[in-house]
C-alpha positions in Angstrom: 90.4 69.9 20.5 91.8 68.4 24.1 90.3 65.2 23.7 91.6 64.8 20.1 95.2 65.8 21.3 94.9 63.2 24.0 94.0 60.4 21.5 96.8 61.4 19.3 99.3 61.4 22.1 98.0 58.0 23.2 98.3 56.5 19.5 101.8 58.0 19.0 102.9 56.3 22.4 101.3 53.1 21.4 102.9 53.3 18.0 106.3 54.2 19.4 106.4 51.4 21.8 105.3 48.7 19.1 108.1 49.9 17.1 110.6 49.8 20.0 109.6 46.4 20.7 109.9 45.2 17.2 113.4 46.6 16.7 114.3 45.0 20.2 113.1 41.8 19.3 114.8 41.8 15.7 118.1 43.0 17.4 117.7 40.0 19.9 117.2 37.3 17.2 119.9 38.8 15.1 122.1 38.3 18.1 121.0 34.7 18.9 121.7 33.8 15.5 125.2 35.0 15.7 
């Protein structure tokens, strides 16, 4: 059970990092265009 929880936590953190990176890049491109 613990290993599954660790895998889920790692996956959640990785997914969050990807989403944050995409949002930051999107904001950067919008700002650059303006």
